[in-house]
N, C-alpha and C positions, 0 to 999 in steps of 0.2 A: 504495500499498501503507499503511495506519495501521497505524504502531507505536505498542504499548501498554506502559506498565509499571502493574503489578498491584498496589496498595499494602493488607495487607490481616492481619491479624493471625491469621485461621483458616487452617491450610494446606488444608483440606480447599475452603474457598472460594476458594482462590487457583488450587488444580489445576481445581475444576467451570470457574470463567471460563476459564482458559486451552484448554480443551478446548474450551469453547462458541466462544470468540471466534479461535481458530485453527483452526477448522473452517471460517471464513469465507474467501474468493481473497482478498478486499481486506484483512483485518485480521491483524496479527502481533503474539504477546506475547512481548517483548525480555526480561522482565525481572519477578522476582517479589519482594517486599520482605515484611517481618513488621513493621515501624515504620517511622515516617517518616523516621526519621535515614537508612537504608539507602534506603527510596523516593527520599532527593534523589539520594545516591549513583548509584542506578542511572539515574536519569533523567537525569542530568549526563553519566554515561559514554554512555549509550545515546541518547540528544537524540530519546525517542521524540514523537509530534505528540500524546498524550494519555495523560496519568496516571490510572487511576481510583483514587479513595483514598477509603479508609474514614475514619471520624472519630475512632471510640472504639477505640484501641489502648494497652492498658495499660502496655505498655512500650515506652522510647524515647519519640519525640516522635509526640503526638497529631496527627491528619488537619491541623486546624487551623493548625497552627502550623507544619506540613511544609508546606502547600500556600503558604503565604504567603512561605515563605524561598524555596519551589522557583520561585515565579513572581518573586520579586526577582533571583534568580541565572539562571534558565530563562526567560523573560519570553513567550518563541516557544512553549513547552509549556503545552498546554491540560489543565486540571484538570477532571474530572468525579467529583465526590461520588458516593460509591455507599455510602449507607448504612442504617442500621434509624431514622433519629430522622426521626419525620413532625413535626419542631418548627418553627415561623417564626423562633425563636430561634438556631438552628443555621443555618437556611436564610441569613439575614440575613446571621451573622458569616461565613458560607463565601462568599456574594459578596463581601463588604465584604474577603475574605484576599485573593482574586483567583480565584474558581473559574470555571469558564465554564458547570458545568452542575450540576445536583442532581437524582439520582435514588434511589430507595428500592429495597433490596434486594428486597424483596415486588413488584418490578413484573416484568411478562412480560419472556418472552428478546428479546421481538423491539422492545419498548420500550426496553430498554438498547442495544441495536445502533444503531437509530433517536437515542439519543441518543450514542450513540458517533462516528456519524456526523456529524451537525449539530455537535457541539462540535470534532470535526477539521478542519470545512470552515470556522470561525473563528464561528459562531452559537449564540446562547446557548440553553440548555438548562435547562427546569424539569417536576419531575414533574407531571402533571395537576392533581392535589390543591394542590397549591401553588400553581401559576398560580389555579386557581380561587379560593382566599383571599384573593391579593394583590389579585385583581380586584373581588372583594367589599370589601376594606378600601378599595382606591382608589374604589372607585363612592360607598361611603357618606362617604369625607371631600368627595367631589364634591357629594354631596347635604347635606351640613353647612358645606360653603361653607369647608373647611379645607385651608389649601393649594394653592389651583390654580396655583399659580407652574409653573413648569420650572426644572430643575437646571441647563439647559442656559442658562438665562438670568443665570447669576451668573457674575460672572469669575472666575478661582481665586483671586484677593487674598477674594472677596466668600464665597468656600467655605473659606477659612481664618477665616475671622471666624464664620461659621454653626460650624464645627467646634470651635471655643474658647469660644465663648456656651455651648452646646451643653455643654460637659466642667464649666460650673461656673466657667470664668473670669471673674476681674470686666473692665470694661473698660481700668481701669489696666494688671493683669495682660495684657491682649493686647499692648496698646500696647506695652508691653516686651517681649514673648516677639518681636513682629513690628517690633521698633524702627520704631514712629510713633507718630503724636501720639491721645491721647485723642480729640480732637475725629474725628480722621478714623475711628478706629474708630465712634464714635457716629453718623458719617456713613454709614460704609460697612452697620451694623447697619438704620440708617433706610431704605437703599434696600434692601435685602436683606427686610425687612417689606413692603415694598409690592411688590416684583416678584413675593413667592411668595404675597402675600395671606394674611400673618396677621399677628397683633393681641398677641398673647403670647408671652412667655419658653417657656410648656409649649409651646405650640404650636411652637415654632421646636425644641426641643429632640425633639421626637415627630418632626418635620419631619427631622432629622439622623438619627435612627435609620433611620427608613424608606428613607435615600438611601444610607446605610453612609458616614456622614461622620462616626462615630465612631469612636474607636480602641476595640478590646476586647481591648486586652490586658492 
């Protein structure tokens, strides 16, 4: 049985989703919330497998903040963003916040059910239009020779360097924050650029954004 908590500021949406999901033998809605704060409380109380999280909620905590805080408090709970925002910026921010999936409210019921079951099993899920756009961007980057390297090729320290560089910190500031020498920072940067096939700082910033290595707070 997949247990769910629904977080959406519209009561009609919550009611409709509950009726749809509870009608399935393998799904059970154990809580409903109108804002992020209540969603977090219910998730910590009921420990659902999946939280269906809206992004735009005018009262209380928004979905993006709630997702990040929930994943910090209960990393075993998966978050599936259910939103009307078909926008790359929201998508990247949601993934960076810890969401396992992103689906539009306009999606057919069967697609939503598939997304819930996929996320509950530990898989990632993106709505088809987002997947198509991401693949298009990836292919364009490959054709242009921009950033062919893999994030997995970087060490944890190198990922830290990428994040700090992309956020505008100087070598000296990075060295101070990470308690290493400026020369070590420069060495890490050179290694990162070589591994990722990048040549300029703007390319590195763009790569960091694509890979979720920037903080959006």
